[in-house]
C-alpha positions in Angstrom: 0.0 -0.1 0.2 1.4 3.4 -1.1 2.0 6.0 0.9 -0.6 8.1 -1.0 -3.0 5.7 -0.7 -3.1 5.6 3.2 -3.6 9.3 2.9 -6.8 9.2 1.1 -8.1 6.4 3.4 -7.7 8.1 6.5 -9.4 11.5 4.9 -12.5 9.4 3.4 -12.5 8.3 7.3 -12.2 11.2 8.9 -14.8 12.7 6.6 -16.8 9.8 7.4 -17.2 10.6 11.1 -17.3 14.0 10.7 -20.4 13.2 8.7 -21.6 10.9 11.2 -21.5 13.1 13.9 -23.1 16.0 11.4 -26.4 13.6 11.0 -26.4 12.9 14.6 -26.2 16.5 16.3 -25.8 19.3 13.8 -28.3 18.2 11.0 -31.5 18.3 13.2 -31.0 21.8 14.2 -30.3 22.4 10.3 -33.0 20.7 8.7 -35.5 22.7 11.1 -33.9 26.1 10.1 -34.1 25.3 6.4 -37.9 24.1 6.9 -38.8 27.2 8.8 -36.7 29.0 5.8 -38.7 27.6 3.1 -41.9 28.0 5.1 -41.4 31.6 5.2 -40.3 32.3 1.2 -42.8 30.2 0.1 -45.2 33.0 1.3 -46.7 35.5 -1.3 -44.4 38.3 0.2 -43.2 41.6 -0.9 -39.5 40.5 -0.1 -39.3 38.0 -1.8 -39.7 37.7 -6.2 -39.1 35.7 -8.6 -35.5 35.8 -10.7 -36.6 34.3 -13.7 -36.4 30.9 -12.0 -39.8 28.8 -11.5 -41.4 28.6 -8.6 -42.3 24.6 -9.0 -38.4 23.5 -9.2 -37.8 26.2 -5.8 -40.4 24.6 -4.0 -40.7 21.2 -5.5 -44.2 21.9 -6.7 -46.1 18.9 -8.6 -47.4 21.2 -11.3 -43.7 21.4 -12.3 -43.9 18.0 -14.5 -45.6 17.8 -17.6 -49.3 17.9 -17.6 -51.0 15.7 -19.9 -54.8 15.8 -18.9 -57.4 17.4 -16.5 -56.9 14.2 -14.3 -53.2 15.4 -13.2 -54.1 18.8 -12.1 -55.0 18.9 -7.8 -58.8 19.2 -7.5 -60.1 22.4 -7.2 -60.5 24.3 -3.7 -63.4 23.6 -2.1 -66.1 25.9 -0.9 -68.9 25.8 2.1 -71.5 28.5 1.5 -75.0 29.1 2.4 -77.7 27.4 0.3 -80.0 30.1 0.0 -77.4 32.4 -1.1 -76.0 29.7 -3.9 -79.7 29.0 -4.7 -80.0 32.2 -5.8 -77.4 32.0 -8.8 -79.3 28.1 -10.0 -81.6 29.7 -12.7 -79.0 31.8 -14.3 -75.7 30.1 -13.8 -75.8 26.8 -12.8 -79.2 25.0 -14.4 -77.9 22.1 -15.3 -75.5 21.5 -11.5 -77.4 19.0 -9.6 -76.6 18.6 -5.9 -76.7 15.7 -3.5 -78.3 15.9 0.3 -76.1 14.8 2.9 -78.2 14.8 6.2 -75.3 15.5 8.5 -75.0 15.1 12.4 -73.2 17.4 14.6 -71.0 17.3 17.9 -68.4 18.4 19.8 -65.5 16.1 21.6 -63.4 17.0 23.9 -61.2 14.0 24.6 -57.9 14.7 23.4 -58.0 18.0 21.9 -61.5 20.2 21.1 -62.8 19.2 17.5 -66.0 19.5 15.6 -67.0 15.7 14.4 -70.1 15.9 12.0 -70.9 12.8 10.1 -72.3 13.0 6.7 -74.8 10.1 5.7 -76.0 9.9 2.2 -80.0 10.3 1.8 -82.2 7.2 2.1 -84.4 8.8 -0.6 -83.0 9.2 -4.0 -85.8 10.8 -5.1 -85.0 13.9 -3.3 -85.1 17.0 -5.3 -81.8 17.7 -6.3 -81.7 21.1 -7.4 -81.8 21.6 -3.9 -84.8 22.8 -2.2 -84.8 23.6 1.6 -85.8 21.1 3.7 -83.2 20.9 6.6 -84.1 20.2 10.1 -82.4 23.0 12.0 -83.2 25.3 9.2 -79.7 25.0 8.6 -78.5 24.4 4.5 -75.4 24.6 3.2 -73.8 24.0 -0.1 -70.4 22.5 -0.9 -69.3 23.9 -4.8 -66.2 23.9 -6.4 -63.7 27.1 -6.7 -65.1 28.1 -10.0 -68.7 27.8 -9.4 -67.9 30.1 -5.9 -66.4 32.6 -8.2 -69.2 32.7 -10.5 -71.8 32.6 -7.8 -70.2 35.9 -5.9 -69.5 37.6 -9.3 -73.4 37.2 -9.9 -74.2 38.3 -6.6 -71.9 41.0 -7.3 -73.3 42.4 -10.1 -76.8 42.3 -9.0 -76.4 43.4 -5.9 -73.8 46.3 -7.2 -74.1 49.5 -4.6 -71.6 52.4 -5.3 -68.7 48.8 -6.5 -69.7 47.9 -2.6 -71.8 44.7 -2.3 -75.0 45.4 -1.0 -75.6 45.4 2.6 -77.1 42.0 2.9 -73.3 40.8 1.7 -71.4 43.4 3.3 -71.5 41.1 6.3 -70.4 38.1 4.7 -67.2 36.5 6.8 -64.6 34.6 4.4 -61.8 32.2 6.5 -60.4 29.0 5.6 -61.0 25.4 7.8 -58.6 22.8 8.4 -60.3 19.4 8.3 -59.8 16.0 8.0 -61.8 13.2 6.3 -62.4 9.7 7.4 -64.6 7.1 6.9 -67.0 5.1 9.8 -67.4 1.4 8.0 -70.3 1.3 10.9 -72.2 4.4 10.3 -71.1 4.2 6.3 -71.0 7.5 7.0 -68.0 10.1 6.1 -66.8 11.7 9.2 -65.9 15.2 9.5 -63.1 16.2 12.1 -62.3 19.9 12.4 -59.8 20.3 15.3 -59.6 23.5 17.4 -55.5 22.7 17.5 -55.5 22.2 13.9 -56.9 26.1 13.1 -56.9 29.6 14.1 -59.0 30.4 17.3 -61.2 32.8 15.3 -62.3 30.5 12.7 -62.6 27.5 15.0 -64.7 29.8 17.3 -66.5 30.5 13.8 -67.2 27.3 12.8 -68.9 26.8 16.1 -71.5 29.2 15.4 -71.9 27.5 12.0 -72.4 23.7 12.7 -73.1 23.3 16.4 -76.8 23.5 16.8 -79.2 22.4 19.5 -81.1 19.5 17.5 -77.5 18.6 16.6 -78.8 18.1 13.0 -78.0 19.8 9.8 -78.5 19.4 6.2 -75.3 20.0 3.5 -75.9 20.1 -0.4 -73.0 18.7 -2.3 -72.9 20.5 -5.7 -68.6 20.1 -6.4 -69.1 15.8 -7.0 -66.0 15.2 -4.4 -67.8 14.1 -1.3 -68.8 10.9 -3.7 -65.0 10.9 -4.8 -64.2 11.6 -0.9 -66.2 8.4 0.1 -65.0 6.5 -2.5 -61.4 7.1 -1.9 -62.0 6.3 2.4 -63.4 3.3 1.6 -60.2 2.3 -0.9 -58.0 3.4 2.4 -59.8 1.5 4.9 -60.1 -2.0 2.6 -56.3 -1.9 3.4 -55.6 -3.0 7.2 -52.2 -1.1 7.4 -53.8 2.1 6.3 -57.2 1.6 8.9 -56.3 4.8 10.7 -55.4 7.0 7.4 -57.4 10.3 7.0 -57.7 12.5 4.1 -57.0 16.4 4.9 -58.3 18.7 3.2 -58.6 22.7 3.3 -61.9 23.9 3.2 -62.9 27.8 2.0 -65.6 29.0 4.5 -67.9 32.0 3.2 -70.7 33.9 4.0 -72.0 32.1 7.2 -71.5 34.5 9.5 -73.3 34.6 13.0 -75.0 37.9 11.8 -76.3 36.6 8.6 -77.3 33.3 10.1 -79.5 34.9 12.8 -81.0 37.3 10.5 -81.6 34.4 7.6 -82.6 31.9 9.7 -84.2 33.9 12.7 -83.0 31.9 15.4 -80.5 31.8 18.4 -78.2 30.0 18.9 -78.9 28.0 22.4 -76.7 26.1 24.7 -75.0 22.8 22.9 -75.6 19.9 24.5 -74.6 17.2 22.1 -73.6 13.6 22.8 -69.9 14.7 22.9 -70.4 17.8 24.6 -71.9 19.2 27.3 -73.0 22.6 28.4 -71.1 22.8 31.4 -67.5 21.4 29.2 -64.7 24.4 29.2 -63.4 25.6 26.1 -59.5 26.7 26.1 -58.7 29.8 24.7 -55.2 30.9 24.1 -54.4 28.9 27.5 -57.6 30.2 29.6 -60.6 28.3 30.2 -64.2 30.1 29.2 -67.7 28.4 29.2 -68.5 27.1 25.0 -71.7 29.3 25.8 -69.9 32.5 26.0 -68.8 32.3 22.7 -71.8 31.5 20.9 -74.3 33.8 22.6 -76.7 36.2 21.1 -76.1 39.4 20.1 -72.4 39.2 21.6 -70.3 38.2 18.7 -66.8 37.8 19.9 -64.9 39.1 16.7 -66.1 42.8 16.4 -65.6 44.3 13.1 -64.9 41.1 11.0 -68.5 41.4 10.5 -69.2 45.3 9.7 -66.7 46.0 7.0 -67.8 45.9 3.7 -65.6 44.7 0.9 -65.0 46.0 -2.7 -64.3 42.9 -5.5 -62.2 43.3 -7.9 -60.3 46.4 -6.6 -57.2 44.8 -5.3 -53.7 46.2 -6.1 -50.5 44.6 -6.7 -47.2 44.4 -5.1 -44.3 45.7 -7.5 -41.7 43.1 -7.4 -39.1 46.0 -9.5 -39.6 47.2 -12.1 -42.7 45.1 -12.9 -45.1 48.2 -13.1 -45.4 47.3 -17.3 -46.7 43.6 -16.3 -49.3 45.0 -12.9 -50.9 47.6 -15.8 -51.9 45.2 -18.2 -53.0 42.3 -16.0 -55.2 44.6 -14.3 -56.7 46.0 -17.2 -57.1 42.4 -18.2 -58.8 40.9 -15.2 -61.3 43.9 -15.5 -62.4 42.8 -19.1 -66.1 41.6 -18.5 -65.8 38.4 -20.7 -62.6 37.8 -19.1 -63.3 38.0 -15.9 -66.7 35.7 -15.8 -64.5 32.5 -17.9 -62.0 32.8 -16.0 -63.5 32.8 -12.3 -65.7 29.7 -14.1 -64.9 26.5 -15.1 -62.1 27.6 -17.5 -60.1 24.0 -16.6 -62.2 22.4 -19.3 -60.6 24.1 -22.4 -56.9 23.7 -21.2 -54.6 22.3 -24.3 -52.2 20.2 -22.7 -51.4 19.1 -26.3 -51.0 22.0 -28.5 -47.2 22.5 -29.2 -47.3 26.3 -30.0 -49.1 26.1 -26.2 -47.8 26.4 -22.3 -49.1 23.3 -21.8 -52.2 24.6 -19.6 -49.9 26.1 -17.1 -49.9 30.0 -18.3 -53.7 30.0 -18.1 -53.6 27.9 -14.8 -51.6 30.9 -13.5 -53.9 33.4 -14.9 -57.1 32.1 -13.6 -55.1 31.4 -10.2 -54.3 35.0 -10.0 -57.7 37.0 -11.4 -59.6 34.4 -8.4 -57.0 36.1 -5.9 -57.8 39.7 -7.4 -61.4 39.0 -7.3 -61.3 37.6 -3.5 -63.9 39.3 -1.1 -61.4 40.9 1.3 -58.9 40.7 -0.4 -55.4 43.0 0.5 -52.7 43.3 -2.8 -51.5 40.4 -4.2 -47.5 39.7 -5.0 -47.8 38.2 -8.6 -44.4 36.2 -7.6 -45.7 32.6 -8.7 -47.1 34.1 -12.4 -43.8 36.1 -12.9 -41.9 33.5 -13.1 -44.2 31.4 -15.0 -44.5 34.1 -17.4 -40.5 33.9 -17.2 -40.4 30.4 -17.4 -41.8 30.4 -20.8 -40.6 34.1 -22.4 -37.1 34.6 -21.0 -37.2 38.2 -22.1 -39.5 38.7 -19.2 -37.5 37.5 -16.2 -35.7 39.5 -13.7 -36.0 43.1 -13.1 -36.1 45.1 -16.2 -38.4 47.6 -17.3 -40.1 46.2 -20.6 -42.8 47.3 -22.8 -46.6 46.9 -21.4 -48.2 46.4 -24.9 -45.4 43.2 -26.0 -46.0 42.0 -22.3 -50.0 42.2 -23.2 -49.6 40.6 -26.8 -47.5 37.7 -25.0 -49.9 37.0 -22.8 -53.2 37.1 -24.9 -51.2 34.7 -27.5 -50.1 32.2 -24.6 -53.6 32.2 -23.2 -55.1 31.5 -26.3 -52.7 28.6 -27.4 -53.4 27.2 -23.9 -57.0 27.3 -24.1 -57.1 26.6 -28.1 -60.1 24.0 -28.3 -58.8 22.6 -31.6 -56.6 19.5 -30.5 -55.9 19.0 -33.8 -55.6 21.9 -36.3 -56.8 21.4 -40.3 -54.9 22.2 -43.0 -56.8 24.5 -45.0 -55.6 25.1 -48.5 -55.6 28.8 -50.3 -58.1 28.9 -52.9 -58.5 31.5 -56.1 -60.4 34.2 -55.4 -60.5 35.8 -58.4 -63.9 36.6 -59.1 -64.9 35.9 -55.8 -67.0 38.6 -53.7 -64.8 40.3 -50.8 -67.1 38.7 -48.6 -67.4 35.7 -49.5 -63.4 35.4 -49.6 -63.4 37.0 -46.2 -65.9 34.2 -44.6 -64.0 31.5 -46.0 -61.1 33.3 -44.4 -62.6 33.9 -40.9 -63.4 29.9 -41.0 -60.4 28.8 -42.0 -59.2 30.8 -39.0 -61.9 29.6 -36.8 -61.3 25.7 -37.8 -57.8 26.4 -36.0 -58.1 28.9 -33.5 -61.1 28.3 -30.9 -60.8 30.0 -27.7 -61.7 32.8 -25.3 -59.1 35.3 -26.9 -60.7 34.4 -30.2 -63.9 34.7 -29.0 -63.2 38.1 -27.4 -60.3 39.8 -29.0 -60.2 39.3 -32.6 -61.3 40.8 -35.6 -60.7 40.7 -38.9 -59.4 43.5 -41.5 -58.7 43.2 -45.3 -55.3 44.5 -46.4 -55.5 45.5 -50.7 -52.0 45.5 -52.4 -52.1 47.8 -55.8 -49.6 47.8 -58.6 -48.0 51.0 -59.4 -47.7 49.9 -63.0 -50.4 47.2 -63.8 -53.4 48.6 -61.1 -53.4 44.9 -60.1 -55.2 44.5 -57.0 -54.5 41.8 -54.6 -56.9 41.4 -51.3 -56.0 39.3 -48.2 -58.1 39.0 -45.3 -56.4 38.9 -41.9 -57.2 38.9 -37.9 -56.3 41.1 -35.9 -55.9 40.8 -31.5 -55.4 44.9 -31.5 -55.1 47.7 -33.9 -51.3 49.5 -33.1 -52.5 53.4 -34.7 -49.8 55.5 -35.4 -50.1 59.1 -33.5 -50.0 62.1 -36.0 -46.3 63.3 -35.1 -44.6 60.2 -36.1 -44.8 60.3 -39.7 -43.2 64.0 -40.0 -40.5 65.6 -37.6 -39.6 69.0 -37.1 -35.4 69.9 -37.2 -33.9 73.4 -36.6 -30.7 73.8 -38.2 -28.4 76.8 -38.9 -27.2 78.0 -42.0 -24.2 79.7 -42.6 -22.6 81.3 -45.8 -19.2 81.2 -47.5 -19.1 84.2 -49.3 -18.9 86.7 -46.4 -22.1 88.6 -47.2 -25.1 87.1 -44.3 -24.9 86.1 -40.9 -25.7 82.4 -39.5 -30.2 82.0 -39.7 -31.9 79.7 -37.9 -34.0 77.5 -40.2 -37.0 74.7 -38.8 -37.9 72.4 -41.5 -40.2 69.8 -41.5 -39.1 66.2 -42.2 -40.5 62.6 -42.7 -39.2 60.7 -39.5 -38.2 58.2 -41.0 -37.0 59.7 -44.1 -33.3 60.1 -45.4 -30.6 62.3 -45.9 -31.8 64.0 -49.2 -35.1 64.5 -47.2 -33.1 67.2 -44.8 -31.1 68.4 -47.7 -34.4 68.9 -50.2 -36.5 70.6 -47.2 -33.5 72.6 -46.6 -33.0 73.8 -49.8 -36.1 75.3 -49.9 -36.3 77.2 -46.8 -33.0 78.8 -47.0 -33.8 79.5 -50.6 -31.1 78.0 -52.0 -29.7 79.4 -55.6 -29.2 76.8 -58.4 -25.1 77.5 -58.4 -24.9 76.5 -54.7 -24.9 73.5 -52.7 -25.2 72.8 -49.2 -23.3 70.8 -46.6 -24.4 69.5 -43.6 -22.1 68.8 -40.6 -22.7 68.5 -36.8 -21.2 70.2 -34.3 -20.1 68.8 -30.6 -17.9 71.0 -28.2 -17.0 73.3 -30.9 -15.9 70.7 -33.1 -17.3 69.0 -37.1 -17.7 66.1 -35.1 -18.8 64.7 -39.0 -20.7 65.4 -42.1 -23.6 64.3 -43.4 -22.9 63.8 -46.5 -24.2 60.1 -47.2 -27.7 60.5 -48.2 -29.0 57.5 -48.0 -28.7 57.7 -44.3 -32.0 58.0 -42.1 -32.5 61.1 -40.6 -33.5 59.1 -37.0 -29.8 58.7 -36.4 -30.2 62.7 -35.5 -31.2 63.1 -32.4 -33.4 66.0 -30.5 -30.2 67.2 -28.8 -27.8 67.4 -31.5 -26.6 70.4 -33.5 -26.7 70.9 -37.0 -25.1 73.5 -38.9 -25.8 73.9 -42.7 -22.9 75.3 -44.7 -23.9 77.2 -48.6 -20.3 76.2 -50.6 -20.7 77.2 -54.4 -21.2 74.1 -56.6 -19.0 74.6 -58.9 -16.0 74.5 -56.3 -17.5 70.5 -55.3 -13.9 68.8 -56.1 -12.0 71.5 -54.1 -10.4 70.6 -51.3 -12.9 71.1 -47.5 -10.8 73.8 -45.2 -12.4 73.8 -41.4 -11.8 76.8 -39.0 -11.8 76.0 -35.6 -11.5 78.8 -33.0 -10.1 79.0 -29.4 -9.4 81.8 -27.3 -7.5 82.6 -23.2 -10.7 81.7 -21.0 -10.1 82.1 -17.3 -11.0 78.7 -15.3 -12.6 78.5 -12.2 -10.8 78.2 -9.0 -7.3 78.9 -11.1 -5.4 82.1 -11.4 -4.5 81.7 -14.5 -6.6 81.0 -18.1 -6.3 78.4 -20.3 -7.0 78.0 -24.0 -11.1 77.1 -24.8 -12.3 76.1 -28.0 -15.5 78.3 -28.7 -18.2 78.9 -31.3 -19.2 77.8 -34.7 -16.6 76.5 -37.1 -16.4 78.0 -40.4 -16.3 76.3 -44.0 -14.8 77.0 -46.8 -13.4 75.5 -50.0 -9.7 76.2 -51.8 -7.9 75.7 -54.4 -5.3 72.7 -54.6 -2.3 75.6 -55.0 -2.5 77.3 -51.8 -0.6 79.1 -49.3 -1.0 79.9 -45.6 -1.8 83.6 -46.9 -4.8 82.8 -49.0 -6.1 80.9 -46.3 -5.8 83.4 -43.8 -7.8 85.9 -46.3 -10.2 83.1 -46.8 -11.0 83.1 -43.1 -11.0 86.3 -42.8 -13.5 86.6 -45.7 -15.4 84.1 -43.2 -15.7 86.5 -40.7 -16.6 89.6 -42.1 -20.3 89.3 -41.3 -19.6 89.5 -37.6 -17.5 93.1 -37.4 -18.9 95.1 -34.7 -21.3 97.8 -37.0 -20.2 100.8 -34.1 -16.7 100.2 -34.6 -16.4 99.7 -38.2 -17.3 101.4 -41.9 -18.7 100.0 -44.4 -15.2 99.1 -45.8 -13.8 98.1 -42.6 -13.2 94.6 -44.4 -10.8 95.8 -46.8 -8.4 97.4 -44.3 -9.1 94.4 -42.4 -7.3 92.5 -45.0 -4.7 95.0 -45.2 -3.6 95.0 -41.9 -3.8 91.2 -42.0 -1.5 91.5 -45.0 1.1 93.8 -43.5 1.3 92.0 -40.4 2.1 88.4 -41.7 5.6 89.3 -41.8 5.4 89.7 -37.8 4.7 86.4 -37.9 8.5 85.3 -36.3 6.9 87.0 -33.3 5.4 83.9 -32.0 7.0 80.5 -31.7 5.6 78.0 -33.5 4.5 76.0 -30.3 3.1 78.9 -28.4 0.3 77.8 -27.2 1.5 73.9 -26.6 2.8 73.1 -23.6 3.1 76.8 -22.1 2.6 77.7 -18.1 0.4 79.0 -16.7 2.6 81.3 -15.5 3.5 82.5 -18.6 0.6 82.3 -20.2 -0.5 85.2 -17.9 1.9 87.5 -19.6 0.5 88.4 -22.8 3.8 89.8 -24.5 4.0 86.8 -26.4 0.9 87.1 -28.5 0.4 88.4 -31.7 -2.0 91.7 -31.9 -3.5 89.3 -35.1 -5.1 85.5 -35.4 -2.6 82.6 -35.1 -3.0 79.4 -37.4 -2.2 75.8 -36.6 -3.2 72.9 -38.3 -4.8 70.4 -36.7 -3.8 66.4 -36.0 -6.6 64.6 -37.2 -6.3 61.7 -35.0 -6.3 63.2 -31.8 -7.6 66.6 -32.7 -4.3 68.2 -31.2 -2.4 71.3 -32.7 0.3 70.5 -35.1 2.6 72.8 -37.1 2.1 76.6 -37.2 0.4 77.7 -40.6 3.5 80.0 -42.5 1.9 82.5 -44.9 4.1 82.2 -48.1 4.5 78.4 -47.6 2.4 76.0 -50.0 -0.2 73.6 -48.1 0.5 70.3 -48.7 -3.5 68.5 -49.4 -3.9 65.1 -47.5 -5.8 62.2 -49.5 -8.9 63.3 -47.6 -9.1 66.6 -49.3 -10.1 68.1 -45.3 -8.0 70.3 -43.2 -8.8 71.8 -39.9 -7.1 74.8 -39.0 -6.8 75.8 -35.3 -7.3 79.4 -34.6 -6.2 81.2 -32.3 -8.1 84.5 -31.2 -6.0 87.4 -29.7 -8.2 89.8 -26.9 -8.0 92.6 -29.6 -10.1 90.6 -32.5 -12.5 89.3 -29.8 -13.5 92.7 -29.5 -13.8 93.9 -32.9 -16.2 90.9 -33.6 -19.5 89.8 -32.7 -18.5 86.3 -31.0 -22.3 86.3 -29.5 -23.4 85.7 -33.2 -20.8 83.6 -33.7 -21.5 81.0 -30.8 -25.5 81.2 -30.9 -26.1 77.2 -31.7 -29.5 76.1 -30.9 -30.4 72.1 -30.8 -32.2 70.4 -33.6 -35.5 69.7 -32.0 -34.7 73.5 -29.5 -37.1 75.4 -30.8 -39.4 72.8 -32.2 -39.6 71.7 -28.4 -40.8 75.0 -27.2 -44.1 74.9 -29.0 -47.5 73.5 -27.2 -47.5 69.6 -26.9 -49.2 68.3 -29.9 -52.3 66.8 -29.9 -54.5 64.6 -32.1 -57.7 62.7 -31.7 -58.0 58.9 -32.0 -60.2 59.3 -34.9 -57.1 60.7 -36.7 -55.1 58.1 -35.8 -56.9 55.6 -36.8 -57.2 57.3 -40.1 -53.9 57.8 -40.5 -53.8 53.8 -40.1 -55.9 53.4 -42.5 -54.7 55.3 -44.9 -53.3 54.0 -48.3 -49.1 54.5 -48.5 -46.7 53.2 -50.0 -44.4 50.2 -49.0 -40.7 50.7 -48.1 -38.3 49.9 -50.5 -36.9 46.9 -48.7 -41.0 45.9 -48.9 -41.0 45.2 -52.7 -44.2 43.0 -53.5 -43.9 40.5 -56.4 -46.8 41.6 -59.0 -48.1 38.6 -60.3 -49.1 40.0 -63.7 -46.3 41.9 -64.1 -44.4 39.1 -62.9 -41.7 41.6 -61.1 -41.1 43.1 -57.6 -42.7 46.8 -57.4 -43.1 49.0 -54.7 -46.8 48.4 -54.2 -49.4 50.9 -52.3 -51.0 49.2 -49.4 -54.8 49.9 -48.2 -56.1 48.6 -44.7 -59.7 48.2 -44.2 -61.7 47.0 -40.6 -63.5 44.3 -41.7 -65.3 42.5 -38.5 -65.5 44.4 -35.0 -64.1 42.2 -31.9 -66.5 42.3 -28.7 -63.2 43.9 -26.8 -61.8 46.4 -29.5 -57.8 46.9 -28.2 -55.9 49.8 -29.6 -52.2 50.4 -29.2 -51.5 53.8 -29.5 -47.6 53.9 -31.0 -45.6 56.2 -28.9 -42.2 54.4 -28.9 -40.1 54.3 -32.1 -36.9 51.8 -31.4 -34.2 51.1 -34.6 -31.1 50.1 -34.3 -29.7 53.4 -33.2 -31.9 55.5 -31.4 -35.2 55.3 -28.9 -37.7 57.6 -29.0 -41.5 58.4 -27.2 -44.0 60.6 -28.6 -45.6 63.0 -25.6 -48.8 63.9 -28.0 -52.2 64.2 -26.3 -54.8 61.6 -27.9 -58.4 63.1 -27.4 -60.1 59.3 -27.3 -63.9 59.1 -26.3 -65.0 57.2 -23.8 -68.2 56.6 -24.4 -69.8 56.1 -27.8 -66.2 55.2 -29.8 -68.1 54.6 -33.2 -66.3 52.8 -35.8 -69.5 52.6 -38.2 -67.6 55.1 -40.7 -64.6 53.0 -40.7 -66.2 49.5 -41.5 -66.4 48.6 -44.6 -68.7 45.6 -44.1 -71.6 46.3 -42.1 -73.8 43.3 -42.7 -73.3 40.7 -39.2 -72.2 43.1 -37.0 -74.2 43.5 -34.0 -73.2 47.1 -33.1 -70.3 49.4 -34.5 -70.6 51.5 -30.7 -67.2 51.2 -27.8 -67.7 52.2 -24.4 -63.6 52.9 -22.8 -63.6 50.7 -19.5 -59.7 50.5 -19.2 -56.3 52.4 -20.3 -53.0 51.4 -19.6 -50.8 54.4 -18.8 -47.0 55.4 -19.3 -45.5 58.2 -17.3 -41.9 59.2 -18.3 -39.1 58.9 -21.1 -37.1 56.5 -22.7 -34.9 56.5 -19.8 -37.6 55.0 -17.4 -41.0 55.7 -16.5 -43.8 54.1 -15.2 -46.8 52.1 -16.1 -50.6 52.9 -14.2 -53.9 51.4 -15.0 -57.1 53.6 -14.9 -60.1 50.9 -14.8 -63.7 51.0 -14.6 -65.6 49.1 -12.2 -69.7 50.1 -11.7 -69.8 53.3 -12.7 -66.8 54.5 -11.2 -63.2 54.6 -12.4 -60.2 53.3 -10.4 -56.5 54.0 -10.7 -54.4 51.0 -10.0 -50.9 52.4 -8.6 -49.0 48.9 -8.1 -50.2 48.0 -4.9 -52.2 51.4 -4.6 -56.1 52.2 -5.4 -57.8 54.6 -5.1 -61.1 56.1 -7.1 -60.4 59.0 -9.3 -63.3 61.1 -11.6 -63.8 60.5 -14.9 -62.3 63.7 -16.5 -58.8 62.7 -15.0 -58.6 59.5 -17.6 -57.6 62.0 -20.6 -53.7 62.0 -20.7 -50.9 62.4 -22.7 -49.6 59.4 -21.1 -52.3 57.0 -22.2 -50.6 54.4 -23.9 -53.2 50.8 -24.4 -56.7 51.1 -25.0 -59.6 49.4 -24.0 -62.9 49.1 -25.3 -66.0 47.0 -25.2 -68.9 46.9 -27.6 -72.1 48.6 -26.4 
């Protein structure tokens, strides 16, 4: 055995001892801490939000597995409600749902733990009215319903008894709580035994259950409309058949609604008397939080033990969503959807029956399940704000772009969510293949109907039936006038804002002949246009002569950053805060070298005593002959400066005098060293004795824009291959006094002047007209004409053909490309009532109505760099603002703002 092997064996032995020690001494404590931590993390807490991972993988939820059928899903929660309350909805909602009567005996036992014991027996007569006529012994009639049945009934009562968005007075005191119960089968009595222990429930919930189930006669009736009691009987019988599982119990969380003490007293007109049952005597004591008291005292008539819980009214649907970190975009879209009437009724109902687990385009039904669960949480009575962590995690599992905590577009999220819900709920399991037929000579109505039926044959869901419409798209060949008509479905309309088509730009125009001062010119160009559009508009605005041409440059830090000399470049490359200058140059000198003059001067530095050289002003540009020298460059510069001479100090012939002065002083250039301004200490800069009274010219090294050699007046210039020369001009104090440098330094931003105009506004009808108007396709969208047999730039026309029940309108406030992002703050005046589309729909037959009413708005405040989403929603007759977890009423005149982004209309 080698030495290395012995060491390895010793290490393994030591590790084994350590592992055994940890398992005996430390791991129980660790396990306890971890279990508590996981229990805490499972809570829908504001402080713990999804990070893009799947909650199922984190907590081991069984729903992480692939769902093959409805039998793979857990049963819906079971709700116990008052039978009379439930029966009121039967005629309208549950006409086909029959119930089974279970006569039930109740009692209390305190053998080991105080608990309520219910024995549910099957009815002896099968001929009992399964529709649930009241015939209970004690007057206590309860109904067991599935979760979807409960929420549909709750919404029905809410709609029928709506008063100011609060449930009517008889429902204001409705109580809602959970009970942990244990179920078992009694072989001797063939009954289902239900046990509700004090230890397993909150003291308040247990005391309420005493009020509900403990009656003098000990008898009450429970109707099962969920079908789960029969399932429990079967499941319990299977367990009792196995000797080793004879004591097995089924654990169940029962939701109890509307059975508070005051409601029962009002409906039944009775008092809860002393509880005297076989398993419990009136003299027995009930321990509450360690104190003993008589049971009668906690159910005494007129003294409910839970003051305040009965008298608080609740509002359905007015529940906020916590912001998990930049999730306001999601919250805004969700609030608009969960207040869409058809969608609310659908997901509060039995939507599970439509889940499509086989659709490869869907998400195995999990997105619909997560959305349905979230919607029901938001419509639960008395619910506080909800943290949509599980839903966000589910979305991120299928759409990674929405994981993490980055801000996103609410409309893009809405489009994903609607498409995902449709695929998860698509009732079509096998999509048929529909061959496209020749439509020549066939009427538009027949073609549209055929396209629509083909679409419905492959797509049938609540989303299609609720949100999808149809429009007609017509392509027209510009050469042969061939028409090509297609009909396509839409789920929302993306309307352009009027200002998205044109853009206002401000440029400064400079002449190069020394005759005029700079002028600011405002032009309007297509927002998605090219630089050729800008040059054309600018030429008209500044009355450009035929012998002139324009050269546009972007100025940054008083330097020419670059010339915009590529006609095919997009105008979108120019931002509103850029500064552009257009130079008027002689057309016959286009082939001459270009010289750019950049200015600099001494300026005082903040906090320092010595001045420094700083650049200033607008660079000047001119063309020069190939054979030129320093003196000609100097004369050209002085000619460009002539319009800036101060009029009160110089006469009309001052320009000629200044040129002569410069010529006389050319010989004095040796007074200034070639590197006079390069590396001069500040102490020497203060001594202006070395500075000439005239301009000094230096060539610029383009790589670093640093000062090069000084330009000599009598030496010829070497023209570089780029045909561009940059000259740095140093201004002496004397020349700064002679010329108006304020005008020379005035350069507004491209969007500076136009941004001072009042905010633009447009009506929603104008936006719709812009969407439907005929326009040519872009060069990148060429259409192949089947008649001309070649690609052409056809024109396209859209028309509304079939309108949906829910019309979603997206206002295109954001524009994106590979270079820039922008947002429009245009105020859109949209109608709240009577949005009439009759003039914009070409097909009138079969339309139930052309009028729409606004019921929700998704808003975006702020710009591209950061912003915030909220939602306006109408509940009943009152409008509310949903700002993440905050919900508060607003007036109708507050609905219309320039932040409106997505509008939700319902047909009326």
